[in-house]
N, C-alpha and C positions, 0 to 999 in steps of 0.2 A: 504494500500500500504506500502511496505517496505521502510524504510528510508535509503537513500544511503550515507548520509554525517552526520558529527557531528560538533558541534561548534568548531571553530578553524581550520577546514580544509581549504586549499587553493584551489580555483576553478576558472574556466573561462568559458565563454559561448562557446558551441560547434560550430565549423565551421566558426568562425570569427577570423581573424588574429589580428585585432586592438583592441580587448576588453582588459580591464585591468585585472590583477590578483586580485581576491577578496578573502576576508576571510569570512567564514560562521559565522554568529552571532547566529541564532536560527531558528527553524521551527516556522512558523506563521500559524494561522488559516485563511482560505479564503473560502468564500461562493461561491458555484457553481451557476452560473447564470441560468442554464437550470433546474437543478433538485432541487435547493434550499438547498442542503445538505452542511454542513460545513466540510471542509477537513483540518485535522490537520497534515497530514503526507507527503504532497507533495510540499509545498511552503516554500522556504528559504529566510530569510533576509540576504543579503550580504553587506559588507562594503569595500570601497576602497578609496584611496586618490588621488586627482587630484589638482595640484598646491597648496598643503597644505590645501585643503578644503575637508572635510569628505563628502562622498557621500554614500547613502544607496539605495537599491532597492530590490524588492521581485521578485524571479525567481522560475519557476517550476523546480524541481530537475532533470527532464529528459532533460532540456536544458543546463545543466552544466556538466563539466568534472573536475575531480580532477587533480591538477598539483603537481609536485614534488617541483619545486622551489617556494620560497616565494616572496612576493612583498610588496609594501607600506612601512609604517614606521616600520614594524615589522621584518625587515631583521636581520638575525643573522650573526655576523662576528666571525670567529674563528681565534685565534692567534696561532702561532707555539710555543709550549712549549717543552722544552727539559729537561728531567729528567736524572740525573746521578746517577747510582747505585754503582759506584766505589768510594772508598775513597783514598785519598793520604796518604800513610803510609811511615814513615822514618825508 
């Protein structure tokens, strides 16, 4: 199966409004209970923070969607910087 995400991507669970925004850590191996085969390309370990406590869980990649905005402790803040290309001459 094709991998849909990479480490560092921001995701959330499809169809649920109250799920936290999580960051993908890595793909993990999981054994199929019916066939007994090990799957290396479908299950992701994700991390999020709730009340300062780190939480992790494993999700199937088809249950997740990629988000544009970031969350958790990794928010990036941009400041307005102004550059001046003119010089004061006398």
